C-alpha positions as CSV (number, residue, x, y, z in Angstrom):
1,X,0.0,0.0,0.0
2,X,1.2,3.6,-0.8
3,X,-0.5,6.3,1.1
4,X,1.3,8.8,-1.0
5,X,0.0,11.5,-3.3
6,X,-2.7,9.3,-4.8
7,X,-4.4,8.8,-1.4
8,X,-3.8,12.4,-0.5
9,X,-5.7,13.6,-3.5
10,X,-8.4,11.1,-3.3
11,X,-11.6,13.0,-3.6
12,X,-13.2,10.5,-1.0
13,X,-11.0,11.9,1.6
14,X,-11.4,15.5,0.9
15,X,-13.0,17.8,3.5
16,X,-15.5,20.6,2.7
17,X,-14.4,24.3,2.3
18,X,-11.5,25.6,4.3
19,X,-11.3,22.4,6.4
20,X,-9.6,20.7,3.5
21,X,-6.6,23.0,3.9
22,X,-6.4,21.6,7.6
23,X,-6.5,18.0,6.4
24,X,-3.8,18.6,3.7
25,X,-1.7,20.5,6.2
26,X,-1.7,17.7,8.7
27,X,-1.1,15.0,6.1
28,X,2.2,16.8,5.3
29,X,3.6,14.2,7.8
30,X,3.2,11.1,5.7
31,X,3.9,8.5,8.5
32,X,3.4,5.5,6.3
33,X,5.8,6.4,3.6
34,X,8.3,8.3,5.9
35,X,7.9,11.7,4.2
36,X,7.5,15.1,5.8
37,X,6.8,18.1,3.7
38,X,7.7,20.2,6.8
39,X,11.0,18.6,7.2
40,X,12.9,21.8,7.1
41,X,12.4,25.6,6.5
42,X,12.9,25.3,2.8
43,X,10.7,22.2,2.3
44,X,8.0,23.8,4.4
45,X,8.2,27.2,2.6
46,X,7.8,25.3,-0.8
47,X,4.9,23.3,0.3
48,X,3.0,26.2,1.8
49,X,3.6,28.4,-1.3
50,X,2.5,25.6,-3.6
51,X,-0.7,25.2,-1.7
52,X,-1.4,28.9,-1.8
53,X,-1.1,29.3,1.9
54,X,2.1,31.4,1.9
55,X,2.8,34.3,-0.3
56,X,6.0,36.4,-0.7
57,X,6.5,38.1,2.7
58,X,8.4,37.4,5.9
59,X,10.9,34.7,5.7
60,X,10.1,31.6,7.7
61,X,12.3,30.9,10.8
62,X,13.2,27.9,12.6
63,X,10.8,29.1,15.3
64,X,8.1,29.5,12.8
65,X,8.7,26.0,11.5
66,X,8.5,24.5,15.1
67,X,5.1,26.3,15.7
68,X,3.7,24.8,12.5
69,X,4.9,21.3,13.3
70,X,3.4,21.7,16.9
71,X,0.2,22.8,15.4
72,X,0.0,19.9,13.1
73,X,0.6,17.4,15.9
74,X,-2.2,19.1,17.9
75,X,-4.5,18.9,15.0
76,X,-3.8,15.2,14.3
77,X,-4.3,14.4,18.0
78,X,-7.7,16.2,18.0
79,X,-8.6,14.4,14.8
80,X,-7.7,11.0,16.3
81,X,-10.1,11.8,19.2
82,X,-12.8,12.4,16.6
83,X,-12.1,8.9,15.2
84,X,-12.8,7.4,18.6
85,X,-15.7,9.7,19.4
86,X,-13.9,11.1,22.4
87,X,-13.0,14.7,23.6
88,X,-9.6,15.7,22.4
89,X,-6.8,15.5,25.1
90,X,-6.3,18.7,27.1
91,X,-2.7,19.1,26.1
92,X,-3.5,19.1,22.4
93,X,-6.3,21.7,22.9
94,X,-4.0,23.9,24.9
95,X,-1.3,23.7,22.3
96,X,-3.9,24.7,19.5
97,X,-5.2,27.5,21.6
98,X,-1.8,28.9,22.6
99,X,-0.6,28.9,19.0
100,X,-3.9,30.4,17.7
101,X,-3.9,33.1,20.3
102,X,-0.6,34.6,19.0
103,X,-2.0,35.3,15.5
104,X,-5.1,37.4,15.1
105,X,-7.9,37.2,12.6
106,X,-10.6,39.7,11.9
107,X,-14.2,39.6,10.7
108,X,-14.7,40.4,7.2
109,X,-18.1,40.9,5.4
110,X,-18.9,40.4,1.8
111,X,-22.1,41.2,0.1
112,X,-23.3,39.4,-3.0
113,X,-26.6,38.4,-4.6
114,X,-28.5,39.9,-1.8
115,X,-26.8,38.1,1.0
116,X,-24.2,39.2,3.5
117,X,-21.4,36.6,4.3
118,X,-19.1,36.9,7.3
119,X,-15.7,35.2,7.4
120,X,-12.7,35.3,9.7
121,X,-9.6,36.5,7.8
122,X,-5.8,36.3,9.2
123,X,-4.6,39.8,10.0
124,X,-1.0,39.0,9.0
125,X,1.0,37.5,6.2
126,X,3.7,34.9,6.5
127,X,3.8,31.8,8.7
128,X,1.7,33.6,11.4
129,X,-0.9,34.1,8.8
130,X,-0.9,30.3,8.0
131,X,-1.4,29.5,11.7
132,X,-4.4,32.0,11.7
133,X,-5.8,30.6,8.5
134,X,-5.7,27.0,9.8
135,X,-7.2,28.1,13.3
136,X,-10.1,29.9,11.6
137,X,-10.8,26.9,9.4
138,X,-11.2,24.8,12.6
139,X,-13.3,27.5,14.2
140,X,-15.6,27.5,11.1
141,X,-15.8,23.6,11.2
142,X,-16.7,23.5,14.9
143,X,-19.6,26.0,14.2
144,X,-20.9,24.1,11.2
145,X,-20.6,20.7,12.8
146,X,-18.1,19.3,10.3
147,X,-15.1,19.4,12.6
148,X,-15.9,15.9,14.3
149,X,-16.0,14.3,10.9
150,X,-12.2,15.1,10.3
151,X,-10.5,12.0,11.5
152,X,-7.2,10.3,11.7
153,X,-6.8,6.9,10.2
154,X,-7.1,4.3,13.1
155,X,-4.2,2.3,11.4
156,X,-1.2,3.4,13.6
157,X,1.1,3.0,10.8
158,X,-1.0,5.4,8.6
159,X,-2.8,8.0,10.7
160,X,-3.7,9.9,7.5
161,X,-6.4,12.4,8.0
162,X,-9.7,11.9,6.1
163,X,-13.1,13.3,6.1
164,X,-16.0,10.9,7.2
165,X,-18.8,11.6,4.9
166,X,-20.7,8.5,6.0
167,X,-24.2,8.9,7.3
168,X,-23.3,7.0,10.5
169,X,-20.2,9.1,11.1
170,X,-18.4,5.9,12.3
171,X,-15.6,5.5,9.7
172,X,-12.3,4.7,11.2
173,X,-10.0,4.3,8.3
174,X,-8.9,6.5,5.4
175,X,-9.5,3.5,3.1
176,X,-11.6,0.4,4.0
177,X,-10.0,-1.5,1.2
178,X,-6.5,-0.7,2.3
179,X,-6.0,0.2,6.1
180,X,-9.3,-1.2,7.2
181,X,-8.5,-4.6,5.7
182,X,-5.0,-4.5,7.1
183,X,-6.2,-3.6,10.7
184,X,-9.0,-6.1,10.7
185,X,-6.7,-8.8,9.5
186,X,-4.1,-8.0,12.1
187,X,-6.7,-8.0,14.9
188,X,-8.0,-11.3,13.6
189,X,-4.5,-12.8,13.8
190,X,-3.9,-11.4,17.2
191,X,-7.2,-13.0,18.5
192,X,-6.2,-16.3,16.9
193,X,-2.8,-16.3,18.7
194,X,-4.5,-15.4,22.1
195,X,-7.0,-18.2,21.6
196,X,-4.3,-20.6,20.8
197,X,-2.1,-19.5,23.8
198,X,-5.2,-19.8,26.1
199,X,-5.9,-23.3,24.9
200,X,-2.4,-24.6,25.3
């Protein structure tokens, strides 16, 4: 199995609206294939620019990169809690809140076709603006009820983020055909071994 770019771009994994940027950001840490798009300042800058999340502006520092990686870890941990239907760990929430608090966003109104739409927009450019943009996307997802559908694959060797669009909201794997089958087969073999050990 290769959980590389093909899985990353699978429309079945995509989240709606701005939440998709959060999913793609967390999946920069491709655990299964051992690839990290935020491995260093240069790689992180290239990825963020390619994704349209970073424009020309203040250069990224090692401190900025550390903040982005900490945010990524916190978001993955919170998404893993969504997979299990649990509240996110306090430490992950505190990390998210602490990072988000350093970078402000403001309300922006837009009027079109007889309707007024409000959105939160980052108040700065550069890496701080990236943090603010991701934080506002989570804010919007919580308000619209889509946040709990953003999950981390329950295969510990994968942990890819995916959007659970199922009616039951009970999906646990990024792909039932791939990770779901692997985990189920592994758990079956474990039960068989335990049964054999108990019988001996």
